[in-house]
mmCIF file of the C-alpha atoms, coordinates in Angstrom:
data_MODEL
# 
_entry.id   MODEL 
# 
loop_
_atom_site.group_PDB 
_atom_site.id 
_atom_site.type_symbol 
_atom_site.label_atom_id 
_atom_site.label_alt_id 
_atom_site.label_comp_id 
_atom_site.label_asym_id 
_atom_site.label_entity_id 
_atom_site.label_seq_id 
_atom_site.pdbx_PDB_ins_code 
_atom_site.Cartn_x 
_atom_site.Cartn_y 
_atom_site.Cartn_z 
_atom_site.occupancy 
_atom_site.B_iso_or_equiv 
_atom_site.pdbx_formal_charge 
_atom_site.auth_seq_id 
_atom_site.auth_comp_id 
_atom_site.auth_asym_id 
_atom_site.auth_atom_id 
_atom_site.pdbx_PDB_model_num 
ATOM 1  C CA . MET A 1 1  ? 72.237 243.297 131.864 1.00 0.00 ? 1  MET A CA 1 
ATOM 2  C CA . PRO A 1 2  ? 72.105 239.862 133.532 1.00 0.00 ? 2  PRO A CA 1 
ATOM 3  C CA . ILE A 1 3  ? 72.075 236.696 131.484 1.00 0.00 ? 3  ILE A CA 1 
ATOM 4  C CA . GLU A 1 4  ? 69.341 234.188 132.256 1.00 0.00 ? 4  GLU A CA 1 
ATOM 5  C CA . ILE A 1 5  ? 69.857 230.521 131.419 1.00 0.00 ? 5  ILE A CA 1 
ATOM 6  C CA . LYS A 1 6  ? 66.526 228.941 130.536 1.00 0.00 ? 6  LYS A CA 1 
ATOM 7  C CA . GLU A 1 7  ? 67.788 225.441 129.825 1.00 0.00 ? 7  GLU A CA 1 
ATOM 8  C CA . LEU A 1 8  ? 70.801 223.509 130.949 1.00 0.00 ? 8  LEU A CA 1 
ATOM 9  C CA . HIS A 1 9  ? 72.113 220.545 128.978 1.00 0.00 ? 9  HIS A CA 1 
ATOM 10 C CA . ILE A 1 10 ? 74.775 218.371 130.559 1.00 0.00 ? 10 ILE A CA 1 
ATOM 11 C CA . LYS A 1 11 ? 76.791 215.901 128.523 1.00 0.00 ? 11 LYS A CA 1 
ATOM 12 C CA . ILE A 1 12 ? 79.148 213.437 130.179 1.00 0.00 ? 12 ILE A CA 1 
ATOM 13 C CA . ASN A 1 13 ? 81.632 211.127 128.508 1.00 0.00 ? 13 ASN A CA 1 
ATOM 14 C CA . VAL A 1 14 ? 82.605 208.060 130.511 1.00 0.00 ? 14 VAL A CA 1 
ATOM 15 C CA . ASN A 1 15 ? 85.807 206.247 129.672 1.00 0.00 ? 15 ASN A CA 1 
ATOM 16 C CA . GLU A 1 16 ? 86.473 202.849 131.176 1.00 0.00 ? 16 GLU A CA 1 
ATOM 17 C CA . ASN A 1 17 ? 90.024 202.331 132.409 1.00 0.00 ? 17 ASN A CA 1 
ATOM 18 C CA . SER A 1 18 ? 91.930 199.243 131.333 1.00 0.00 ? 18 SER A CA 1 
ATOM 19 C CA . ASN A 1 19 ? 93.006 198.891 134.983 1.00 0.00 ? 19 ASN A CA 1 
ATOM 20 C CA . PRO A 1 20 ? 89.779 198.989 137.062 1.00 0.00 ? 20 PRO A CA 1 
ATOM 21 C CA . GLY A 1 21 ? 91.684 198.939 140.392 1.00 0.00 ? 21 GLY A CA 1 
ATOM 22 C CA . ALA A 1 22 ? 93.477 202.214 139.668 1.00 0.00 ? 22 ALA A CA 1 
ATOM 23 C CA . GLU A 1 23 ? 92.500 205.156 141.853 1.00 0.00 ? 23 GLU A CA 1 
ATOM 24 C CA . PRO A 1 24 ? 92.130 208.614 140.268 1.00 0.00 ? 24 PRO A CA 1 
ATOM 25 C CA . ALA A 1 25 ? 94.444 211.367 141.474 1.00 0.00 ? 25 ALA A CA 1 
ATOM 26 C CA . SER A 1 26 ? 93.120 212.998 144.633 1.00 0.00 ? 26 SER A CA 1 
ATOM 27 C CA . SER A 1 27 ? 93.535 216.541 143.294 1.00 0.00 ? 27 SER A CA 1 
ATOM 28 C CA . SER A 1 28 ? 91.509 215.823 140.153 1.00 0.00 ? 28 SER A CA 1 
ATOM 29 C CA . SER A 1 29 ? 88.908 213.991 142.235 1.00 0.00 ? 29 SER A CA 1 
ATOM 30 C CA . ALA A 1 30 ? 88.575 217.004 144.536 1.00 0.00 ? 30 ALA A CA 1 
ATOM 31 C CA . ALA A 1 31 ? 88.318 219.314 141.514 1.00 0.00 ? 31 ALA A CA 1 
ATOM 32 C CA . GLU A 1 32 ? 85.616 217.107 139.990 1.00 0.00 ? 32 GLU A CA 1 
ATOM 33 C CA . LYS A 1 33 ? 83.665 217.147 143.258 1.00 0.00 ? 33 LYS A CA 1 
ATOM 34 C CA . ASP A 1 34 ? 83.890 220.957 143.337 1.00 0.00 ? 34 ASP A CA 1 
ATOM 35 C CA . ILE A 1 35 ? 82.612 221.178 139.761 1.00 0.00 ? 35 ILE A CA 1 
ATOM 36 C CA . VAL A 1 36 ? 79.739 218.793 140.470 1.00 0.00 ? 36 VAL A CA 1 
ATOM 37 C CA . ALA A 1 37 ? 78.820 220.723 143.626 1.00 0.00 ? 37 ALA A CA 1 
ATOM 38 C CA . GLU A 1 38 ? 78.780 223.995 141.667 1.00 0.00 ? 38 GLU A CA 1 
ATOM 39 C CA . CYS A 1 39 ? 76.577 222.456 138.960 1.00 0.00 ? 39 CYS A CA 1 
ATOM 40 C CA . VAL A 1 40 ? 74.138 221.096 141.531 1.00 0.00 ? 40 VAL A CA 1 
ATOM 41 C CA . GLU A 1 41 ? 73.967 224.498 143.199 1.00 0.00 ? 41 GLU A CA 1 
ATOM 42 C CA . GLN A 1 42 ? 73.202 226.234 139.899 1.00 0.00 ? 42 GLN A CA 1 
ATOM 43 C CA . VAL A 1 43 ? 70.527 223.680 138.999 1.00 0.00 ? 43 VAL A CA 1 
ATOM 44 C CA . MET A 1 44 ? 68.878 224.122 142.394 1.00 0.00 ? 44 MET A CA 1 
ATOM 45 C CA . LYS A 1 45 ? 68.817 227.903 141.876 1.00 0.00 ? 45 LYS A CA 1 
ATOM 46 C CA . ILE A 1 46 ? 67.142 227.428 138.496 1.00 0.00 ? 46 ILE A CA 1 
ATOM 47 C CA . ILE A 1 47 ? 64.535 225.117 140.027 1.00 0.00 ? 47 ILE A CA 1 
ATOM 48 C CA . GLU A 1 48 ? 63.825 227.643 142.789 1.00 0.00 ? 48 GLU A CA 1 
ATOM 49 C CA . ARG A 1 49 ? 63.344 230.423 140.232 1.00 0.00 ? 49 ARG A CA 1 
ATOM 50 C CA . LYS A 1 50 ? 60.894 228.245 138.290 1.00 0.00 ? 50 LYS A CA 1 
ATOM 51 C CA . LYS A 1 51 ? 58.887 227.624 141.467 1.00 0.00 ? 51 LYS A CA 1 
ATOM 52 C CA . GLU A 1 52 ? 58.613 231.391 142.071 1.00 0.00 ? 52 GLU A CA 1 
ATOM 53 C CA . ARG A 1 53 ? 56.913 231.963 138.715 1.00 0.00 ? 53 ARG A CA 1 
# 
């Protein structure tokens, strides 16, 4: 039986660094971009399903 998500709530915590010139690690940055891309893809699928109704 498939699970259907009817609502999606996203919560983000932003922490300011004491050293604003510091660059984040490239591996974590790439991982974050992958996660964001996956979230965007899922949201777009949900929007498409709503349009079909």
